[in-house]
C-alpha positions in Angstrom: -12.4 11.1 53.5 -9.9 8.4 53.3 -11.9 5.7 51.3 -13.4 9.1 48.9 -9.8 9.9 48.3 -9.1 6.0 47.1 -12.1 6.2 45.0 -11.1 8.9 43.4 -7.4 7.8 42.9 -8.9 4.5 41.2 -11.2 6.5 38.9 -8.4 8.6 38.1 -6.0 5.4 37.5 -9.2 4.0 34.8 -9.5 7.0 33.2 -5.6 7.4 32.7 -5.9 3.9 31.4 -8.6 4.8 29.2 -6.4 7.4 27.6 -3.5 4.9 27.7 -5.7 2.6 25.5 -7.3 5.3 23.1 -4.0 6.4 22.2 -2.1 3.0 21.5 -5.4 3.3 19.1 -4.6 4.4 15.8 -6.1 5.6 11.8 -4.9 3.9 8.9 -4.9 7.1 6.5 -3.2 6.0 3.3 -1.8 2.7 1.3 0.4 0.8 4.2 -0.5 3.1 6.7 0.8 6.5 8.2 4.0 7.1 6.1 3.5 4.6 3.8 5.9 2.4 6.3 3.9 -0.3 6.5 4.2 -0.2 10.1 0.8 -1.1 12.9 2.0 0.7 16.1 -0.7 -0.8 18.4 -0.5 -3.0 21.3 -2.3 -5.9 23.1 -3.3 -7.5 20.2 -3.9 -11.6 19.5 -0.8 -13.2 20.4 -2.4 -16.4 18.0 -5.4 -17.0 16.4 -8.0 -18.8 18.3 -9.2 -22.6 16.6 -12.7 -21.3 16.1 -10.9 -18.6 13.6 -11.3 -14.6 13.3 -14.5 -12.9 14.7 -15.4 -10.9 12.0 -17.2 -7.5 12.9 -19.3 -6.8 10.3 -19.6 -7.0 6.5 -20.5 -5.1 3.9 -21.6 -5.7 -0.2 -18.6 -4.3 -2.7 -18.0 -4.7 -5.6 -15.2 -5.5 -7.6 -11.2 -3.9 -7.0 -7.8 -4.4 -6.1 -7.3 -1.3 -4.2 -7.3 -1.5 -0.6 -9.4 0.5 2.0 -7.9 3.3 3.9 -9.3 4.2 8.1 -9.8 7.9 9.6 -12.2 9.5 11.9 -14.5 6.3 12.1 -14.9 5.9 8.3 -13.4 3.2 5.8 -12.7 4.9 2.5 -12.5 2.3 -0.5 -13.6 2.3 -4.5 -14.8 -0.4 -6.1 -16.0 -0.7 -10.4 -18.5 -2.4 -11.7 -18.5 -3.1 -15.9 -21.8 -1.7 -17.3 -21.3 -2.5 -21.3 -18.0 -4.4 -22.1 -15.3 -2.5 -20.9 -17.1 0.3 -19.6 -19.2 0.8 -16.2 -18.8 2.5 -12.9 -16.0 3.3 -10.8 -17.2 4.3 -7.1 -15.7 6.2 -4.0 -17.5 4.7 -0.6 -17.6 5.0 3.0 -18.4 3.3 5.2 -19.5 3.4 9.4 -15.8 1.9 11.0 -18.2 0.7 13.7 -20.8 -1.2 12.0 -20.1 -1.1 8.4 -23.4 1.0 7.4 -22.3 2.5 3.8 -22.5 6.2 4.6 -22.0 7.8 1.1 -21.3 6.6 -2.6 -20.2 8.6 -5.5 -19.9 7.8 -8.9 -18.3 8.4 -11.8 -18.3 6.5 -15.4 -15.1 4.7 -16.5 -13.3 3.0 -19.7 -11.3 0.4 -19.1 -10.3 -0.8 -22.8 -6.5 -1.1 -22.9 -6.2 -1.8 -19.6 -4.4 -4.3 -18.1 -6.2 -6.4 -15.0 -9.6 -4.7 -15.3 -10.5 -5.5 -11.8 -11.2 -2.4 -10.7 -9.6 0.7 -9.0 -6.2 -0.4 -7.9 -5.2 3.0 -5.7 -5.9 2.9 -2.1 -7.8 6.0 -0.7 -5.7 9.0 1.2 -7.5 10.6 3.8 -6.6 13.9 5.2 -8.5 15.2 7.6 -12.0 17.0 6.3 -10.9 15.5 2.9 -10.3 11.8 0.9 -8.8 11.7 -1.9 -10.0 8.8 -4.8 -8.0 7.4 -7.7 -9.9 5.6 -10.4 -8.0 3.6 -12.6 -8.3 5.3 -15.6 -7.1 8.6 -14.2 -9.9 10.3 -12.4 -8.9 12.3 -9.3 -11.4 13.2 -7.0 -11.2 15.4 -3.7 -14.3 14.6 -1.6 -15.6 15.2 1.6 -15.1 13.0 4.5 -18.6 13.3 5.7 -20.7 13.8 3.3 -19.1 12.3 0.0 -19.4 16.3 -1.6 -17.3 16.6 -4.4 -14.6 19.8 -3.7 -12.3 19.4 -6.7 -11.9 16.6 -10.0 -9.1 16.2 -12.4 -9.1 14.1 -15.7 -5.8 13.2 -16.5 -6.8 12.3 -19.7 -8.5 15.6 -20.6 -6.5 18.0 -18.3 -2.7 16.4 -18.9 -3.4 14.6 -22.5 -2.6 11.3 -20.9 -3.1 8.7 -23.6 -3.4 5.3 -22.0 -2.9 3.4 -25.0 1.1 4.1 -25.5 2.1 3.1 -22.3 2.1 -0.6 -23.8 2.2 -2.8 -20.8 -1.1 -0.7 -19.2 -1.6 -1.0 -15.6 -3.7 1.8 -15.2 -3.6 4.8 -12.5 -2.7 2.1 -9.3 -0.4 5.0 -7.4 -2.3 6.6 -4.4 -1.9 10.4 -4.2 0.2 11.4 -1.6 -0.1 14.2 1.0 2.5 16.2 1.6 1.5 20.2 4.0 -0.5 22.1 1.3 0.5 19.7 -1.4 -1.5 16.4 -3.5 0.9 15.0 -4.8 0.1 11.9 -8.0 1.9 9.9 -10.3 -0.1 11.5 -13.8 1.6 10.6 -16.7 0.6 14.1 -18.5 2.5 16.3 -21.1 4.4 18.1 -21.1 6.8 17.6 -18.5 3.9 16.2 -16.2 4.8 12.6 -15.2 4.7 13.9 -11.3 2.4 16.5 -10.8 1.7 18.8 -7.6 -1.5 19.6 -6.9 -3.3 22.5 -4.1 -4.7 20.0 -2.1 -7.6 22.3 -1.2 -8.4 23.5 -4.6 -6.7 21.2 -7.4 -4.9 24.1 -8.8 -1.4 22.8 -10.0 1.5 23.9 -7.8 4.6 22.3 -9.8 5.1 19.7 -12.5 8.0 17.6 -13.1 10.0 14.9 -15.5 8.5 13.6 -19.1 6.2 10.9 -19.7 7.4 9.5 -22.9 7.6 6.1 -21.3 5.8 3.7 -19.0 4.4 5.2 -16.5 4.8 1.9 -13.9 2.7 1.8 -11.0 5.1 3.3 -8.1 3.7 4.9 -4.8 5.6 7.9 -4.6 6.8 8.2 -0.8 9.0 11.3 1.2 12.3 10.5 2.4 14.9 12.4 5.0 18.4 12.2 3.9 21.4 14.4 3.1 19.9 17.2 5.0 16.7 17.7 3.0 13.1 15.8 2.6 13.1 14.0 -0.7 10.7 12.5 -2.5 11.0 9.2 -4.3 9.9 8.7 -7.7 10.6 5.3 -9.3 9.6 4.8 -12.9 10.4 1.8 -15.0 13.1 3.6 -16.3 15.2 5.5 -13.3 14.1 6.4 -9.6 14.3 9.8 -9.0 14.9 12.0 -6.4 12.8 15.4 -6.3 12.2 18.4 -3.8 8.4 18.0 -2.8 8.0 21.5 -2.2 9.2 22.4 -5.8 9.6 19.9 -8.1 13.2 20.4 -8.9 15.4 17.2 -9.3 18.0 16.5 -6.8 18.8 13.3 -8.3 18.6 10.4 -10.9 19.5 6.8 -10.8 19.2 4.2 -13.9 17.1 1.3 -12.8 15.2 -0.4 -16.0 12.7 -2.7 -15.1 10.7 -5.0 -17.3 6.7 -4.9 -18.0 6.6 -1.4 -15.7 6.7 -3.9 -12.2 7.3 -0.9 -10.1 5.1 -2.3 -7.8 7.0 -3.0 -4.4 7.3 0.2 -2.7 11.1 1.7 -2.1 11.8 0.9 1.8 14.4 3.8 3.4 16.6 2.2 6.1 19.2 4.8 7.5 21.6 5.6 4.5 20.2 2.9 2.6 17.0 3.1 0.4 16.0 -0.7 -1.1 14.1 -1.6 -4.6 12.7 -4.6 -5.7 10.8 -6.0 -9.0 9.3 -9.0 -10.4 11.7 -9.2 -13.9 15.4 -7.4 -12.4 15.4 -8.3 -8.9 16.7 -5.9 -6.1 18.8 -2.3 -6.4 20.1 -1.4 -3.1 21.1 2.9 -3.2 23.4 4.0 -0.5 22.0 7.7 0.4 24.5 10.6 1.0 24.6 12.1 4.4 26.0 15.2 3.5 23.7 16.3 0.5 20.6 14.9 -1.7 22.7 12.3 -3.5 22.8 8.6 -3.9 24.8 6.1 -6.0 25.0 2.2 -6.1 25.7 0.3 -3.2 25.0 -3.0 -4.6 22.6 -4.9 -7.4 21.2 -8.1 -8.3 22.7 -10.2 -10.9 19.8 -11.5 -12.4 17.0 -10.2 -14.5 14.8 -14.1 -15.1 11.8 -14.7 -12.7 12.9 -18.0 -12.3 16.4 -17.8 -12.0 16.7 -15.6 -8.9 19.8 -14.4 -7.1 18.3 -11.7 -4.6 14.7 -10.3 -3.8 12.1 -10.2 -7.4 9.4 -8.8 -5.7 5.7 -8.5 -7.3 3.5 -7.7 -4.7 5.0 -7.5 -1.4 7.0 -4.4 -0.2 9.7 -5.9 2.2 10.9 -5.1 5.2 14.5 -3.9 6.0 15.5 -4.0 9.4 18.1 -4.0 11.5 20.4 -4.9 8.5 18.3 -7.8 6.8 15.8 -8.0 4.3 12.8 -9.9 4.1 10.4 -9.7 1.3 8.5 -12.4 -1.0 10.2 -12.7 -4.4 8.7 -13.5 -7.9 7.1 -17.8 -7.4 6.4 -16.7 -4.1 9.3 -17.4 -2.1 9.8 -15.4 1.3 13.5 -14.6 1.3 16.1 -13.3 4.0 19.0 -11.2 2.8 21.9 -9.8 4.0 21.1 -5.8 3.2 25.2 -5.2 3.3 25.8 -7.5 0.3 22.6 -8.9 -1.1 23.6 -11.9 -0.1 20.5 -14.4 0.7 20.4 -15.9 4.0 17.2 -18.3 3.7 14.2 -19.1 1.7 11.0 -20.5 2.2 7.3 -21.6 0.8 5.6 -22.0 3.8 4.4 -18.7 4.4 2.4 -18.6 0.7 1.9 -22.2 0.2 2.2 -22.7 -3.5 5.1 -21.9 -6.0 3.8 -20.6 -9.0 4.2 -17.4 -10.8 3.1 -13.7 -9.0 2.4 -15.8 -6.3 2.9 -13.1 -3.2 1.1 -11.3 -0.2 1.5 -8.6 1.6 4.0 -8.2 5.2 3.0 -5.7 8.1 5.5 -4.7 10.9 3.8 -5.4 14.3 6.4 -5.2 17.4 9.0 -7.8 16.9 6.9 -9.9 14.7 5.0 -9.4 11.3 1.7 -10.1 9.6 1.4 -11.9 6.7 -1.7 -11.9 4.7 -0.9 -14.2 1.7 -2.9 -14.6 -1.9 -4.8 -17.8 -0.6 -6.9 -14.9 1.9 -5.1 -16.1 4.8 -4.0 -14.2 7.6 -0.4 -15.0 9.7 1.2 -14.3 12.9 5.1 -14.9 12.2 8.6 -13.4 13.4 11.2 -13.0 10.7 14.6 -13.1 11.3 18.2 -14.0 9.9 18.2 -17.5 11.5 15.1 -18.0 9.3 11.0 -17.7 9.3 9.0 -18.5 12.4 5.0 -19.3 11.8 3.1 -18.3 15.1 -0.5 -18.4 14.1 -2.5 -18.8 10.9 -6.1 -18.4 9.9 -8.8 -17.5 7.2 -9.1 -14.2 6.6 -11.1 -13.4 3.6 -12.5 -15.5 0.3 -10.1 -15.1 -2.6 -12.1 -13.7 -5.8 -10.2 -12.4 -8.5 -9.1 -14.4 -11.5 -4.8 -14.5 -11.0 -4.1 -14.5 -15.1 -2.5 -17.9 -14.4 -3.2 -21.1 -13.0 -3.8 -21.7 -9.7 -4.7 -24.4 -6.8 -7.4 -22.5 -5.4 -8.3 -20.8 -9.1 -8.8 -17.2 -7.4 -6.2 -14.8 -5.8 -6.7 -12.0 -3.1 -4.2 -9.0 -4.1 -5.5 -6.6 -1.3 -3.6 -4.7 1.1 -5.7 -4.3 4.2 -5.9 -1.1 6.5 -5.0 -2.3 9.8 -6.8 0.3 12.9 -8.0 0.5 16.0 -7.7 -2.6 16.6 -9.1 -4.3 13.6 -7.8 -5.2 10.5 -10.1 -4.0 7.2 -9.8 -5.8 3.7 -11.7 -6.2 0.9 -12.4 -9.0 -2.1 -14.7 -8.6 -5.5 -18.0 -9.6 -2.8 -17.5 -7.8 0.4 -15.5 -5.7 2.4 -15.0 -6.6 6.2 -13.8 -5.5 9.5 -12.0 -8.2 11.7 -11.0 -8.4 14.8 -7.7 -8.4 16.7 -8.9 -7.2 20.4 -8.4 -10.5 22.7 -11.5 -9.0 24.8 -13.8 -9.9 21.4 -12.4 -13.4 21.7 -13.1 -14.1 25.3 
């Protein structure tokens, strides 16, 4: 009897341990993970990379694109593009089996990339919400698809349905802002008229719930986010003219803050850290807003003094959303400089080129927090484990992740770049280039 009880207790411990392990695993259902926070919460991962390199669980063919994957419910979702006649071609929504890389389904539609800069392919990461996945093509085709079958549930054409004229935007990046699910709503940066810069759709039917803000100026490529401050949930929308806070339920405006940036480069996601909201851009540098804690309002705490991409006083980010933590800012600047700043003043504390290697225009990477360390995938296709502190950059390990295949638009040592934000899910990293999508293990068990 005593032996039987011991066996039962041991089995219970194993079951609990297995349950805990499963709880530690997490999906990556949208751009920068749940909440768009750029945090990977899983533990027990590789502490350093082995000399033999990373273990690739599977590889699957894919066509061109800059959009990162999303991972949810045992599936990996991605989009790609293939030209067929000049700037005309076919975009696709894809779903792969998370464990094997087997293609589960593909849905395609025609797209005309005329007038689109960086015509490499789609730029918006899929957004997964339960039984639905939302895919946005580079020219404004928004599709709601069934995650299991790929069946089209509803679709919007921003050009036809909202009169979006891509050709008037000037420095045109196309549509690259991932749809945002908020309750019953799917909030999208549309750029339509009248007053349809932002539109909230019913996520189940595609019916319009509200629209807000005029679209006479450049749309930009910012990712909408939700923050909580001043006793309210606030939808933060950043365009090349201003930062706007809206009620996500109604589209009503809470506050507006002018922040004119060049080239439509609203790429790095705004980052909330308590009562602060930090933004940064390539030409015009950083802006720190102070969020009112009594009501929805904001004021300028400080702003960078430089509007030069070369003579930069603070953080002039290109792609990388910075980390704001414990009163400090860490991010990658206009020519690949990884910098640490004092979040109270914007004062630069340190700088290093070590993470990105090459000091050239638009050199960049992406940063994701994992416990007390940071995972950096630079645009050379390398993955780095590092620690960032007010004292500086401490590199722990570095390995090749994926071959860079996209043209950078300027001279580079390796000729090509990888400008894709990976998904970090279920003890693996999922990323792609213009030829393949891969699953790479971060589980120590796969390296024994």
